[in-house]
Structure formats: structure tokens, C-alpha cells
FIROVEX-671038 format. One record per residue: residue in three letters; z, x, y of N, C-alpha, C, CB in turn. Coordinates in steps of 0.02 Angstrom, whole numbers, padded with zeros to 5 digits, always signed. Glycine has a CB too. Example, Ala and Ser with C-alpha at 12.3 -4.5 7.8 and 13.67 -1.06 7.14 Angstrom:
! residues 2
ALA+00390+00660-00284+00390+00615-00225+00390+00660-00165+00452+00565-00224 SER+00354+00642-00112+00357+00684-00053+00394+00645+00002+00286+00704-00030 
END
This chain:
! residues 166
UNK-00655+00390-00290-00626+00411-00227-00557+00378-00220-00673+00392-00167 UNK-00509+00417-00200-00441+00391-00196-00431+00347-00135-00390+00448-00196 UNK-00387+00299-00142-00368+00255-00087-00318+00291-00043-00339+00187-00113 UNK-00329+00287+00022-00282+00318+00069-00227+00267+00085-00319+00341+00134 UNK-00166+00285+00065-00109+00240+00073-00061+00270+00123-00074+00229+00005 UNK-00039+00230+00171+00009+00250+00221+00073+00210+00211-00019+00241+00293 UNK+00129+00246+00204+00195+00213+00200+00229+00226+00266+00238+00240+00139 UNK+00243+00172+00303+00272+00177+00370+00342+00145+00369+00226+00143+00423 UNK+00392+00188+00370+00462+00166+00367+00505+00221+00397+00484+00149+00294 UNK+00554+00203+00437+00597+00253+00468+00648+00283+00419+00634+00223+00527 UNK+00658+00253+00363+00705+00278+00313+00671+00323+00262+00740+00219+00277 UNK+00692+00385+00259+00665+00432+00211+00675+00406+00139+00697+00501+00219 UNK+00733+00379+00126+00748+00353+00059+00701+00295+00042+00822+00331+00054 UNK+00689+00250+00090+00644+00194+00078+00573+00217+00066+00646+00145+00137 UNK+00550+00268+00104+00483+00295+00094+00476+00323+00023+00467+00350+00146 UNK+00525+00361+00001+00523+00390-00066+00525+00336-00120+00581+00440-00076 UNK+00567+00285-00109+00573+00231-00158+00507+00193-00163+00630+00183-00138 UNK+00474+00181-00107+00409+00147-00108+00357+00189-00145+00385+00132-00036 UNK+00356+00253-00131+00308+00297-00164+00319+00297-00241+00314+00370-00137 UNK+00382+00295-00262+00397+00293-00334+00380+00225-00364+00471+00308-00345 UNK+00373+00174-00323+00360+00106-00348+00285+00090-00353+00393+00056-00304 UNK+00243+00138-00336+00171+00126-00340+00149+00119-00413+00131+00182-00305 UNK+00096+00082-00425+00072+00073-00494+00054+00140-00526+00012+00027-00497 UNK+00070+00146-00590+00052+00206-00628-00023+00211-00632+00084+00204-00699 UNK-00049+00272-00623-00120+00283-00631-00162+00266-00570-00145+00245-00687 UNK-00132+00242-00516-00170+00224-00456-00192+00288-00422-00129+00179-00408 UNK-00257+00296-00412-00285+00354-00378-00275+00345-00303-00361+00364-00395 UNK-00221+00373-00278-00201+00360-00209-00181+00426-00174-00142+00310-00207 UNK-00199+00431-00111-00181+00488-00068-00129+00461-00019-00245+00519-00031 UNK-00066+00481-00027-00010+00453+00011+00005+00494+00073+00052+00448-00032 UNK+00012+00458+00130+00037+00488+00192+00098+00448+00213-00019+00487+00249 UNK+00140+00478+00255+00201+00446+00278+00205+00446+00354+00263+00481+00248 UNK+00235+00393+00381+00249+00388+00452+00320+00363+00460+00197+00341+00489 UNK+00356+00390+00510+00426+00372+00519+00437+00318+00571+00465+00433+00539 UNK+00384+00299+00607+00389+00243+00654+00318+00216+00666+00422+00265+00722 UNK+00315+00162+00705+00251+00130+00717+00201+00173+00755+00262+00068+00754 UNK+00225+00214+00800+00180+00257+00839+00145+00306+00792+00219+00296+00893 UNK+00184+00339+00748+00154+00384+00699+00107+00345+00652+00209+00419+00658 UNK+00126+00284+00635+00085+00243+00591+00017+00228+00620+00121+00179+00574 UNK+00016+00207+00683-00048+00192+00716-00091+00255+00721-00036+00163+00787 UNK-00061+00311+00738-00098+00374+00741-00128+00392+00673-00052+00432+00765 UNK-00089+00382+00619-00113+00397+00552-00171+00351+00532-00056+00391+00502 UNK-00167+00287+00550-00222+00241+00534-00285+00262+00571-00202+00168+00553 UNK-00278+00279+00635-00335+00302+00674-00365+00366+00646-00315+00314+00747 UNK-00324+00408+00614-00347+00470+00583-00376+00458+00513-00289+00521+00579 UNK-00380+00395+00492-00409+00380+00427-00363+00387+00368-00468+00422+00417 UNK-00298+00386+00380-00250+00396+00325-00219+00332+00299-00195+00441+00349 UNK-00247+00274+00319-00216+00212+00299-00264+00156+00281-00171+00189+00352 UNK-00302+00164+00227-00342+00108+00202-00295+00050+00187-00384+00127+00138 UNK-00237+00068+00159-00184+00020+00142-00121+00044+00176-00175+00012+00064 UNK-00085-00003+00207-00023+00012+00243+00034-00027+00214-00031-00003+00319 UNK+00087+00008+00193+00150-00024+00173+00196-00015+00233+00180+00007+00106 UNK+00214-00069+00266+00246-00067+00331+00315-00099+00333+00201-00101+00381 UNK+00363-00061+00358+00430-00088+00371+00428-00124+00438+00484-00030+00372 UNK+00473-00171+00449+00475-00207+00513+00522-00176+00563+00495-00278+00501 UNK+00580-00155+00541+00631-00130+00587+00629-00054+00590+00701-00154+00566 UNK+00599-00028+00644+00592+00044+00655+00601+00059+00729+00522+00071+00629 UNK+00621+00120+00745+00626+00138+00816+00557+00150+00847+00669+00202+00824 UNK+00555+00153+00913+00496+00168+00953+00444+00113+00952+00465+00232+00929 UNK+00421+00093+00894+00372+00039+00887+00386+00006+00821+00297+00066+00891 UNK+00407-00057+00823+00425-00091+00760+00364-00117+00724+00474-00148+00774 UNK+00375-00145+00665+00320-00169+00624+00280-00225+00655+00346-00192+00559 UNK+00313-00269+00692+00276-00323+00726+00228-00293+00778+00326-00371+00761 UNK+00251-00244+00815+00209-00211+00865+00151-00174+00832+00251-00162+00908 UNK+00164-00145+00774+00110-00111+00737+00057-00162+00717+00138-00076+00674 UNK+00078-00219+00691+00030-00271+00671-00010-00296+00731+00067-00330+00638 UNK+00023-00304+00788-00012-00325+00849-00063-00272+00870+00038-00337+00906 UNK-00044-00209+00867-00090-00154+00885-00150-00151+00838-00053-00087+00885 UNK-00137-00161+00774-00191-00161+00724-00242-00216+00741-00164-00172+00652 UNK-00217-00275+00758-00262-00330+00776-00299-00316+00841-00222-00396+00782 UNK-00262-00295+00893-00292-00283+00958-00345-00228+00956-00239-00265+01009 UNK-00331-00176+00917-00377-00119+00915-00426-00123+00857-00337-00054+00909 UNK-00422-00178+00819-00466-00189+00761-00467-00129+00715-00536-00205+00785 UNK-00407-00107+00695-00401-00048+00653-00413-00067+00579-00332-00016+00661 UNK-00449-00024+00543-00467-00040+00473-00412-00024+00423-00530-00002+00454 UNK-00367-00071+00414-00314-00062+00364-00294-00129+00335-00253-00026+00394 UNK-00272-00128+00273-00244-00187+00241-00169-00177+00238-00274-00198+00168 UNK-00132-00223+00268-00060-00214+00276-00019-00260+00232-00040-00225+00348 UNK+00030-00229+00199+00080-00266+00161+00147-00248+00192+00078-00250+00083 UNK+00183-00297+00216+00248-00285+00247+00301-00279+00192+00266-00341+00297 UNK+00344-00229+00199+00399-00218+00152+00462-00214+00194+00388-00152+00108 UNK+00504-00266+00189+00562-00268+00234+00621-00304+00201+00544-00303+00299 UNK+00680-00290+00227+00740-00325+00205+00749-00391+00242+00801-00282+00216 UNK+00710-00402+00294+00714-00464+00334+00675-00518+00296+00685-00454+00406 UNK+00711-00560+00260+00678-00609+00216+00676-00679+00245+00714-00611+00149 UNK+00690-00686+00309+00689-00752+00339+00618-00780+00340+00719-00750+00410 UNK+00611-00844+00328+00544-00875+00327+00505-00863+00392+00549-00949+00314 UNK+00540-00860+00448+00506-00848+00512+00472-00780+00513+00556-00854+00571 UNK+00506-00729+00485+00477-00662+00483+00414-00662+00440+00529-00611+00455 UNK+00418-00694+00383+00360-00698+00338+00301-00732+00372+00377-00735+00273 UNK+00315-00788+00405+00262-00825+00440+00233-00784+00497+00290-00892+00467 UNK+00276-00750+00533+00252-00711+00590+00207-00653+00568+00312-00683+00630 UNK+00227-00616+00516+00187-00559+00495+00119-00580+00467+00224-00517+00444 UNK+00118-00636+00431+00053-00659+00405+00009-00684+00461+00063-00714+00352 UNK+00039-00713+00513-00002-00735+00570-00029-00675+00609+00040-00779+00617 UNK+00004-00617+00602-00018-00556+00635-00065-00515+00590+00042-00514+00655 UNK-00085-00542+00533-00135-00510+00491-00111-00475+00429-00170-00462+00532 UNK-00046-00476+00415-00022-00445+00353-00046-00486+00293+00056-00440+00353 UNK-00063-00451+00239-00084-00486+00178-00026-00522+00146-00116-00438+00129 UNK+00031-00487+00143+00088-00515+00108+00152-00482+00132+00080-00505+00032 UNK+00208-00506+00105+00274-00484+00125+00314-00473+00061+00309-00537+00172 UNK+00342-00413+00054+00383-00397-00005+00453-00379+00019+00352-00339-00046 UNK+00503-00407-00014+00572-00394+00004+00595-00327-00023+00617-00450-00022 UNK+00633-00290+00018+00666-00228-00004+00729-00246-00042+00682-00182+00057 UNK+00751-00206-00088+00715-00149-00116+00658-00172-00160+00763-00104-00156 UNK+00603-00135-00158+00543-00153-00194+00549-00133-00267+00481-00121-00162 UNK+00526-00177-00311+00521-00155-00381+00448-00146-00397+00555-00207-00429 UNK+00435-00101-00443+00367-00081-00461+00325-00140-00484+00370-00028-00516 UNK+00354-00185-00522+00316-00242-00548+00293-00288-00492+00358-00282-00597 UNK+00336-00302-00443+00318-00345-00388+00264-00313-00344+00380-00362-00345 UNK+00272-00249-00329+00222-00214-00288+00155-00213-00324+00245-00143-00273 UNK+00155-00198-00388+00093-00197-00427+00061-00266-00427+00106-00174-00499 UNK+00101-00318-00436+00075-00387-00436+00041-00404-00370+00133-00437-00449 UNK+00072-00386-00314+00043-00400-00248-00021-00360-00238+00094-00384-00192 UNK-00020-00296-00255-00080-00254-00247-00137-00280-00290-00064-00182-00266 UNK-00122-00302-00351-00173-00331-00395-00200-00396-00367-00144-00342-00465 UNK-00156-00438-00341-00177-00504-00317-00226-00501-00259-00116-00544-00297 UNK-00223-00447-00219-00269-00440-00163-00325-00391-00177-00231-00417-00101 UNK-00328-00365-00238-00382-00320-00256-00374-00250-00227-00446-00348-00235 UNK-00316-00236-00200-00303-00170-00172-00298-00118-00228-00238-00170-00129 UNK-00270-00139-00283-00265-00098-00344-00293-00141-00400-00190-00075-00359 UNK-00331-00111-00444-00359-00148-00500-00352-00107-00563-00433-00164-00486 UNK-00330-00140-00615-00321-00105-00679-00387-00083-00709-00285-00149-00729 UNK-00444-00113-00685-00508-00092-00712-00538-00034-00673-00556-00150-00713 UNK-00505-00011-00620-00527+00049-00586-00515+00108-00634-00489+00060-00518 UNK-00547+00163-00621-00538+00221-00663-00466+00245-00655-00588+00278-00646 UNK-00430+00241-00708-00362+00266-00709-00359+00319-00763-00311+00208-00723 UNK-00312+00362-00755-00302+00410-00809-00230+00405-00832-00317+00482-00785 UNK-00223+00408-00896-00157+00408-00926-00145+00476-00956-00149+00351-00980 UNK-00096+00512-00932-00086+00579-00959-00062+00576-01031-00036+00617-00917 UNK-00087+00622-01070-00063+00631-01138-00021+00694-01136-00123+00636-01191 UNK+00043+00686-01148+00090+00741-01141+00109+00768-01209+00152+00720-01101 UNK+00109+00834-01215+00129+00862-01279+00204+00854-01287+00109+00937-01284 UNK+00229+00862-01346+00299+00848-01362+00348+00894-01326+00310+00853-01435 UNK+00325+00952-01302+00370+00997-01267+00383+00974-01195+00342+01068-01267 UNK+00347+00922-01173+00356+00896-01105+00316+00935-01053+00428+00897-01088 UNK+00270+00977-01074+00229+01016-01028+00179+00971-00992+00193+01073-01065 UNK+00141+01000-00948+00090+00964-00910+00042+00928-00957+00051+01011-00864 UNK+00008+00876-00933-00040+00840-00975-00094+00886-01002-00072+00782-00936 UNK-00110+00876-01066-00163+00916-01097-00230+00882-01090-00147+00927-01171 UNK-00231+00816-01096-00292+00777-01096-00280+00714-01055-00314+00760-01168 UNK-00332+00691-01022-00328+00627-00988-00377+00580-01020-00342+00635-00911 UNK-00357+00517-01026-00403+00468-01054-00404+00407-01009-00382+00448-01127 UNK-00461+00374-01002-00464+00315-00959-00423+00258-00987-00536+00294-00949 UNK-00395+00219-00942-00357+00161-00963-00404+00109-00992-00318+00131-00903 UNK-00380+00071-01041-00419+00019-01071-00404-00050-01042-00408+00018-01146 UNK-00356-00053-00993-00338-00116-00963-00395-00141-00918-00273-00110-00922 UNK-00413-00204-00925-00467-00233-00885-00443-00298-00854-00530-00244-00928 UNK-00462-00310-00792-00450-00374-00760-00515-00396-00728-00392-00371-00709 UNK-00526-00461-00723-00586-00487-00690-00571-00493-00616-00607-00555-00721 UNK-00612-00460-00573-00599-00465-00501-00617-00534-00475-00639-00412-00464 UNK-00575-00560-00431-00588-00624-00399-00627-00611-00335-00522-00662-00384 UNK-00644-00664-00300-00680-00657-00236-00638-00618-00186-00697-00727-00208 UNK-00572-00630-00185-00529-00593-00138-00528-00519-00156-00458-00622-00139 UNK-00523-00504-00221-00523-00435-00242-00588-00400-00223-00511-00430-00318 UNK-00644-00434-00233-00708-00405-00215-00713-00393-00140-00766-00449-00238 UNK-00690-00442-00101-00691-00434-00028-00648-00375-00007-00666-00499+00006 UNK-00588-00371-00034-00542-00317-00016-00571-00250-00034-00474-00326-00051 UNK-00599-00244-00093-00630-00181-00114-00687-00162-00068-00655-00186-00187 UNK-00729-00211-00049-00785-00196-00004-00759-00176+00065-00832-00258+00003 UNK-00704-00208+00087-00674-00191+00152-00650-00118+00152-00616-00239+00167 UNK-00615-00098+00101-00589-00030+00097-00647+00020+00095-00544-00021+00035 UNK-00698+00005+00055-00754+00051+00049-00794+00056+00115-00800+00029-00007 UNK-00799+00001+00151-00837+00001+00214-00805+00043+00267-00845-00070+00239 UNK-00739+00049+00265-00704+00086+00317-00683+00155+00297-00645+00047+00340 UNK-00707+00180+00241-00690+00249+00220-00732+00298+00257-00700+00258+00144 
END
């Protein structure tokens, strides 16, 4: 079953860049929100097992989203993605329940590392690697990835949390 991922950022370019930075082979169903109000609505609609959240947005900023998630006990795991790299911002978002904080622009390796560290993404999950013919056409065959990682207690907890709220 695919993970429902919500990318909440007012910048169309940032949303696209984040989507391109997701780990290869991750079975994910991506939704987008352009501000915090849309983000909260999407989480309530079940579109955000995992939330990649910008801080500076119109209507409802990322801090307000984190507060609403806590107050309403919404089932999502949040990773903040922002250009605001001040230590106070990092401390504040983690105190509001964010798992981690990634600086923009995001690189694929850093995002993958954070997702792996919290068990949100795991290389031992069923992944498919497309086998592409030399003409560059669509994949002909899919084969499971052979990469394996041992899940930690945090990874197991996170996985159980996501499954419980699906």
C-alpha cells in the first residue's frame, strides 16, 4: 500500500523540486497544498500520512499548521522543509511536533537520509526498479530491490503509526 505524502508549500517550483527529490522507488501517492489551510484540509481527508511542510506561506503558515496538527491530533508525520535555518526555527518546529527540519533547497540524498532515519521510507520495503529497454521506452519488467536495512525501534514505531492511521 502506498504512503500518502502531502507537500505543502506556496511555491509551485518548490513543490515540484520536493517531488523530484523523493527517494527512487518509494511507493508514494503525492498530493499538494499551496497553504496551511489547504494542508490541514488534505490531512483531514487522509492525504497526508507524511507531510513535507514549508514554514512561510500565506493564509496559514507552517507554525500554525503544526499547532493545528497538535491541537486536533491529526495523524501525520511532519518534516519541515524551509529556507529559515535559524536555530530558533528548528527548535520551535520540533517542539511543535515536527520530526525534523531540512533546509531548502532540498537535495535527494538529505531527504532520503531523513526519511530513512525515521522509518518513513525504508529500502527494505517493496520497491521496484524499472528495467528500461535501450530505446528508452516504458519499463518492460520490474524487479524488487535487493537493498535491505534493519529497522530500528523508531522505524518500527513510525511504520506502525502510519499503518494505524490509514
